[in-house]
C-alpha positions, 0 to 999 in steps of 0.5 A: 352218453358215451361211457368208453374210456379215453386213453389217448388224446382225441383227434377230430375234424374241425371247422373248415376241414382242418385237424388238430391234436388234442394233447394236454400240452396243446391246450395250456395257456402259453407262458408268453400269452396275455392270458398268462398275465391276466391274473396279475392284472386282475390282482392289481385292479383288485388291490387298487379297488381295495384301497379305493373302497377303504378310502370310501369307507372312511368317508361314508360307511353307509354308502360303502356297505351298499357299494360293497354289496353291489360288488359282491352281488356281481361276483356272486352272479358270475359264480352262480351263472357259471355253476348253472351252465356246468351243471346243465351240461352234466344234467343233460349229458351234452356232448357238443359243449365239452370244448367250451365247458372248461371256460365256465369251470374256471369261473366256478373254481373261483368260488373258493374266494366267496367266503372271504368276499362275503365277510365285509357284508356280514360285518355291515348288516346294521347298515344294510338291513333296516330290520337288523337293529330291531331284531337286536333289541328284541332278541338275545341272539338275533344273528345266529340263524342268519349267519347259519343260513349264510354259511349253508349257502356258501358251503353248498356253493363251495361243495358244488364248485369244488366237485365240478372242477376237481372231477373235470380236471382230474379226468385230464390226467387219469382219463377215467370216464367214471368221473363223467358218470359221477358228475352226471349222477351228482347233477340232479341233487346239485341242481336242486341244492343250487335252486334252493340255495340261490332262492333263499340267498336272494331273499336273505341278502337282497330282497330283505333290503326292502323288508316291506316288499315281497315277490315270489319271482325275485329268486328266479330273476336272480337266476335269470340274470346270473345265467345270462351273464354266464353265457356272455362270459363264456363267449368272451373267454372262449373267443379269447382262447380262439383268437390267441390260438390256445384252443387250437381250433377245438372251439369253432363257429358251430360252438359259438352258434350254439352259445349265441343261441343260449345267450339270445334265449336267456336274454328273452327269458331274463326280459320275460321274468323281469316284465312278469314280476313288474306287470303282476305287481303293477296290476295287483297294486298292493302297497306292500308289493309296489314299494320296490318299484316306487323307489326306482320310479319316483325320482327322474334319474332312477326312472330314466335308468329303469327305462334305459335298462329295458331299451339298452339291455334287452331291445338292442342286443335282442335285434343284434342277436336275432339273426343267424349271421350274428351268432356265427360272426365272432365280432358281432357275437363278442360285441353282444356278449360284452354289451350284456356284461357291461349292462349287467354291472348297470343292473347290479347298481340298479338293484342295490344302490337306490337304498342309499340314494333314495332321492335320485342318483347322486354322483359325487367324486367320493361316491364314485370312488367308493362304488367303483372301488368296491366293484373293482375290489370284488371282481378283480380279486375274484378274477385273479383267482379264476385266471390263476387257476386257468394256468394250471389246467388245459382250457379244454377237457382233453380226456372227456369221453365225449370230446370227439363228439364236441370236435365233430359237432355241427349245427343241424 
């Protein structure tokens, strides 16, 4: 790692031999840009989602509870995946990714809204978890430890997100290379905290929807899903910065090539973990383990969705991203990333909604309004925070001591 101070904005050769100044002002979102209005659009979508969710709660409180958990899970995977990406860059002292790291840092910064978004879940425990009422009858204070663990997870994530984002953006003003060193020193402990909190939250909040089922790979599957989503989101946002001219050429084809390789690699990793979990449980054929897959296989509609996820989320983007050309083609790479994001929403539906639609996928007007409203509420409000914070800082870490290496980065 380079530890020299960066007292002046860096300049460096970019793709095609062009050169751009890297002053803080150059990399801010212009007031007349569509990105400057994105937070208002997201807030409007979130507000509409809240209204639909409230209407859905009035019709069917049980479906609302699961639909809202699905929306919260969608946001949580955005935060956790982006946190992993940023931690990974500091853990390895990566130089190539400096110019694309800030896009993920904005998603990390949106973690401040997680405690607010988590409240409806904590108020719907009786609807979500079949074991909750039994504990209420048998214990005087059954909820204390569950709530304590939930608070610990949220505090760990808020600590990491606040520190990662604050140090990075403070460096834009001070140019202090010591902030980079502090983040590198923090990364090992933060990575361990991230791993433990993610796994235990996966067990508490999602795997316990099926109390008779257990799997040691479920936490890893949540990690793989979150990481895959984070690379797709980073690609979409950095492509947007490039097309709008905000990044001024500091993010070029070499960066997209590496992001494409990460997207492809974690697509394979996600498929490997998902198949490994299924194969080991199917091969052992232990009733307490197979119940999760029976719920998603015994009805024709859920079985069709199970097969479709394999084909549509893995096989199609796998072949699309396989070639080097696709990773260096902005349109193909953007299409692949958007495809992954869209199918991520389908997968979240697949994870949560079988518990409220046990006989098969049931689509009614009220049900669709509830499901869609909860997702729009959570994602819209979260993205409003993300895009609003985007207006206050450069989209490139302008005084990171490794910025010059990122500007000059070329794939070997």
